C-alpha positions in Angstrom: -26.1 -18.7 -33.0 -21.7 -19.3 -33.6 -19.7 -17.5 -34.9 -17.2 -20.3 -35.6 -16.7 -23.2 -37.8 -15.4 -26.3 -35.8 -14.5 -30.0 -37.1 -16.5 -32.6 -35.1 -14.2 -35.0 -34.1 -15.7 -39.0 -34.6 -16.9 -41.1 -32.2 -17.7 -44.3 -30.9 -21.1 -44.9 -31.7 -23.9 -46.2 -29.9 -21.5 -46.3 -26.2 -22.5 -43.4 -23.8 -19.1 -40.7 -23.6 -17.8 -40.9 -20.4 -19.0 -38.1 -17.6 -17.3 -34.5 -18.1 -16.2 -32.8 -15.1 -17.2 -29.4 -14.5 -16.1 -26.7 -12.7 -18.8 -24.3 -11.4 -18.4 -21.3 -9.8 -21.2 -19.7 -7.8 -23.5 -16.6 -8.8 -24.9 -14.7 -6.0 -26.0 -11.4 -7.2 -27.8 -11.0 -10.7 -26.4 -7.2 -10.7 -23.3 -6.7 -10.4 -22.6 -4.9 -6.7 -25.9 -5.0 -5.6 -27.8 -7.6 -3.2 -30.9 -6.6 -5.0 -32.8 -9.9 -5.9 -36.3 -8.9 -8.3 -35.7 -7.4 -11.5 -39.1 -6.9 -13.5 -41.7 -9.8 -12.6 -38.8 -12.1 -11.6 -36.9 -13.2 -8.5 -33.7 -14.5 -8.5 -32.5 -17.4 -7.3 -28.8 -17.9 -8.0 -26.9 -18.8 -10.7 -23.5 -20.8 -11.8 -20.7 -20.0 -14.4 -19.5 -23.4 -15.8 -16.0 -24.1 -16.9 -14.6 -27.5 -18.0 -11.0 -28.9 -19.6 -13.2 -31.2 -21.3 -13.2 -29.2 -25.2 -16.3 -30.3 -26.2 -18.4 -28.7 -22.9 -19.9 -25.4 -24.0 -22.5 -24.4 -27.3 -25.4 -24.6 -25.5 -28.3 -23.9 -27.2 -31.2 -25.5 -25.4 -32.0 -27.2 -22.5 -35.2 -29.2 -21.4 -35.3 -30.5 -17.6 -36.9 -32.9 -16.9 -39.8 -33.9 -15.1 -38.1 -34.5 -12.0 -37.0 -31.0 -12.6 -33.1 -31.7 -11.7 -31.9 -34.5 -14.6 -31.7 -31.8 -18.2 -31.2 -32.2 -22.6 -29.5 -29.8 -23.5 -28.4 -29.1 -27.2 -25.2 -27.9 -27.9 -24.4 -25.9 -31.7 -21.6 -27.8 -32.5 -23.5 -31.1 -33.4 -23.9 -32.3 -30.3 -26.4 -33.6 -27.1 -25.3 -33.2 -23.2 -27.5 -34.6 -20.2 -27.5 -34.3 -16.7 -28.4 -33.3 -13.9 -28.0 -30.3 -11.5 -26.5 -30.0 -7.6 -28.3 -27.8 -5.1 -27.2 -26.3 -1.8 -28.9 -27.6 0.5 -29.3 -25.0 2.8 -30.2 -22.4 0.4 -31.8 -24.4 -2.5 -29.5 -22.6 -4.0 -28.0 -23.7 -8.0 -24.3 -25.3 -6.7 -23.4 -27.4 -9.8 -24.1 -29.8 -12.3 -23.3 -33.6 -12.3 -23.3 -36.7 -14.2 -22.3 -34.2 -17.2 -22.3 -36.7 -20.8 -21.2 -35.3 -24.3 -22.0 -37.3 -27.2 -22.2 -36.3 -30.9 -25.5 -36.1 -32.7 -25.6 -38.8 -35.4 -27.4 -38.5 -39.1 -29.2 -40.3 -41.1 -26.1 -42.5 -42.1 -25.5 -43.1 -38.0 -22.7 -41.0 -38.3 -21.3 -38.4 -36.8 -20.9 -34.7 -38.8 -17.3 -34.0 -39.1 -18.7 -30.6 -40.0 -20.3 -27.7 -37.8 -22.5 -26.4 -40.6 -24.5 -30.1 -41.4 -24.9 -30.3 -37.6 -25.6 -26.8 -35.7 -28.3 -27.1 -33.1 -30.8 -24.3 -32.1 -33.7 -25.5 -30.5 -35.0 -28.9 -28.7 -38.3 -29.9 -28.2 -39.5 -33.1 -25.6 -43.1 -34.2 -26.4 -43.9 -37.8 -25.4 -40.8 -39.6 -26.5 -40.0 -37.7 -28.8 -37.3 -35.2 -29.0 -37.2 -32.6 -31.8 -34.4 -30.6 -32.9 -34.1 -27.3 -35.1 -30.7 -26.8 -37.2 -29.5 -23.2 -38.9 -27.7 -23.3 -41.8 -29.4 -26.5 -43.3 -32.7 -25.7 -42.2 -34.7 -28.5 -40.5 -36.2 -30.1 -37.9 -34.5 -33.9 -37.0 -37.0 -36.0 -35.2 -35.3 -39.0 -32.4 -36.4 -41.1 -30.0 -35.2 -40.0 -26.7 -33.6 -43.3 -25.2 -29.6 -43.8 -26.2 -28.9 -40.5 -27.4 -25.5 -41.6 -27.9 -26.8 -44.0 -30.4 -29.9 -41.8 -32.3 -30.4 -41.0 -35.3 -33.6 -39.3 -37.0 -36.6 -41.5 -37.7 -37.4 -38.1 -40.1 -37.8 -34.7 -40.3 -40.9 -32.4 -39.2 -42.5 -30.0 -41.8 -41.4 -26.6 -40.6 -43.6 -24.5 -42.5 -41.7 -21.3 -42.8 -40.1 -21.4 -46.2 -36.1 -21.6 -46.0 -35.6 -18.4 -48.4 -37.4 -16.5 -45.9 -35.0 -18.1 -43.7 -31.5 -16.1 -42.5 -28.7 -19.0 -43.1 -27.0 -18.2 -39.6 -30.6 -16.8 -37.6 -33.0 -19.2 -38.3 -34.9 -22.4 -36.5 -34.0 -20.7 -33.1 -37.1 -21.9 -30.8 -38.8 -25.0 -31.0 -40.7 -25.8 -28.0 -44.4 -27.8 -27.1 -47.0 -26.5 -25.6 -49.1 -27.8 -23.2 -51.2 -30.5 -23.9 -54.5 -29.1 -22.2 -53.8 -25.4 -23.8 -55.2 -23.8 -26.7 -52.8 -25.7 -28.6 -53.2 -28.6 -27.6 -49.3 -30.2 -27.3 -48.3 -28.4 -31.0 -44.7 -27.7 -31.3 -43.8 -23.7 -32.1 -41.3 -22.7 -33.9 -40.0 -19.1 -33.6 -37.0 -17.8 -36.2 -33.7 -16.0 -34.6 -33.9 -12.9 -36.4 -35.3 -13.9 -39.7 -38.5 -10.7 -40.5 -41.0 -10.8 -42.8 -41.8 -8.1 -45.1 -43.5 -6.2 -42.3 -40.1 -6.6 -39.8 -42.2 -9.0 -37.7 -40.3 -12.7 -37.0 -41.2 -15.3 -38.8 -42.8 -18.3 -36.5 -45.3 -21.0 -36.7 -47.5 -24.3 -35.1 -46.1 -26.3 -36.8 -49.4 -29.5 -36.2 -52.1 -29.7 -34.4 -55.7 -28.0 -34.5 -54.5 -24.8 -34.7 -51.7 -25.3 -37.7 -50.1 -22.9 -39.8 -48.4 -19.4 -39.6 -47.8 -16.0 -36.8 -44.9 -13.5 -36.5 -43.5 -12.1 -33.4 -43.3 -8.8 -33.6 -40.1 -7.6 -33.4 -38.7 -5.0 -31.5 -35.4 -3.2 -32.0 -32.0 -4.8 -32.8 -33.1 -8.0 -30.1 -33.4 -11.7 -31.9 -35.5 -15.0 -30.7 -33.1 -17.3 -28.6 -35.6 -19.9 -27.1 -39.0 -20.7 -25.8 -40.7 -21.8 -23.0 -44.6 -22.2 -22.2 -45.8 -22.2 -18.8 -48.1 -24.5 -17.2 -51.5 -22.2 -18.2 -50.0 -22.1 -22.3 -48.6 -18.3 -22.6 -45.3 -18.4 -24.1 -41.8 -16.9 -22.7 -39.4 -15.8 -25.3 -36.1 -15.4 -24.9 -34.5 -12.5 -26.8 -30.8 -11.4 -27.1 -29.0 -8.7 -28.1 -25.2 -7.9 -28.9 -23.7 -3.9 -30.3 -21.1 -2.0 -29.3 -22.7 0.6 -28.3 -24.8 -1.0 -25.8 -23.5 -4.3 -25.6 -24.6 -7.5 -24.4 -28.4 -7.8 -24.1 -31.5 -10.2 -22.3 -35.1 -10.0 -22.3 -37.7 -12.3 -21.6 -41.5 -11.8 -23.0 -44.8 -13.1 -21.5 -46.9 -14.2 -25.0 -49.8 -15.0 -23.9 -51.1 -18.3 -25.2 -54.7 -17.8 -26.1 -52.8 -15.0 -28.8 -51.0 -18.0 -30.9 -53.2 -18.5 -33.4 -52.6 -18.8 -38.0 -52.5 -15.4 -39.0 -51.7 -13.6 -35.7 -49.0 -11.7 -35.4 -48.4 -11.6 -31.5 -46.4 -10.0 -28.8 -46.1 -9.5 -25.1 -45.3 -7.6 -21.4 -41.7 -7.8 -20.5 -41.2 -9.8 -18.1 -37.0 -8.8 -17.9 -34.4 -6.9 -19.7 -30.8 -6.8 -18.2 -27.4 -4.8 -19.9 -24.1 -5.5 -19.6 -23.9 -4.5 -15.7 -26.0 -8.1 -14.9 -24.9 -12.0 -15.1 -25.6 -12.3 -18.1 -23.6 -13.4 -21.6 -25.0 -14.9 -24.7 -28.3 -16.1 -23.9 -29.3 -19.1 -25.9 -32.0 -21.2 -23.7 -34.4 -20.8 -20.8 -36.7 -23.5 -19.6 -40.2 -23.4 -16.7 -39.3 -26.3 -14.0 -42.3 -25.7 -11.5 -40.9 -26.3 -7.7 -42.7 -28.8 -5.6 -43.5 -25.9 -3.7 -45.9 -24.9 -6.3 -43.8 -22.1 -7.2 -42.8 -22.0 -11.1 -39.0 -21.4 -11.6 -37.1 -20.0 -15.3 -33.5 -21.7 -15.9 -31.5 -19.6 -18.9 -28.4 -20.5 -20.0 -25.5 -18.8 -22.2 -24.0 -19.8 -25.4 -20.3 -19.3 -24.6 -19.1 -20.0 -29.0 -16.1 -21.8 -27.6 -14.6 -18.2 -27.1 -12.4 -17.3 -23.5 -14.0 -13.8 -23.4 -17.4 -15.7 -22.7 -18.6 -17.9 -20.1 -21.1 -21.0 -19.3 -23.9 -19.9 -17.6 -26.5 -21.5 -15.8 -29.5 -18.8 -13.8 -32.5 -19.4 -12.1 -35.1 -17.4 -11.4 -38.5 -17.7 -9.9 -41.2 -16.2 -11.6 -43.7 -13.6 -9.1 -46.7 -16.0 -7.2 -49.1 -12.8 -8.9 -47.8 -13.7 -12.3 -47.8 -17.6 -12.9 
């Protein structure tokens, strides 16, 4: 979710943008002033603080990694696609930078880029087969795109999001959108979770959007944390990324693990907290998470932040390893 409206500049339709230069500074310690590596059920691997002179860089809302574990596609809440690759240190394997980065405006049904941010406020991203699904705030909808030539991709239709529009807050709607594993109880279905739109019991609206278990469910809300993204583990459990900001406690981040077998129509789901971090940690407005399996069989999580194009915030990419006993 962004806090400032922006005017989107038109771009050449169908032509990919030039490569964007990004400067990355390493984050070696997650807790400021400490070399501790283990936090809750996770081990901190490393991270990056990224910046660029390109005015479109930033505002990252969701990221999905390709099968090779290096290439990624992301959506920016300014109505842009961002693609690129991560680089790693040859000795430590920690994140060292990003390369081959391109940022292209998202197109509407008419094949033109939106001029107002409010019209293309992309928040969630799911990849399934050769299709990309993008959830939007402000004007709540899920657009379907071909996973080819993103610079010229127009939405091929919309996927019904099941949650009534009048139940979704304008700036706290369809923030999480994620595809479940094909071999899970959800059989590859897409799942959506609202950022901070709650039902009469105070639980977050959520939905299984298709498949054999299609229907509404709810996610237990704890405190003032809001859901910002999710990713499924290979076994079908859902990791839900949450963030908090208030003036008394400052910035906060949390990841909950929700058992895949609990996600079904009519259920109210909850899960254990894998990690929780506050302002003493290297976090910002954490909005994106993906599960990235490693060649050695371990499971890594990569998180990104949305800087809202504010000089007071940072574009972060953080990497954690899930304890082997919890994978």
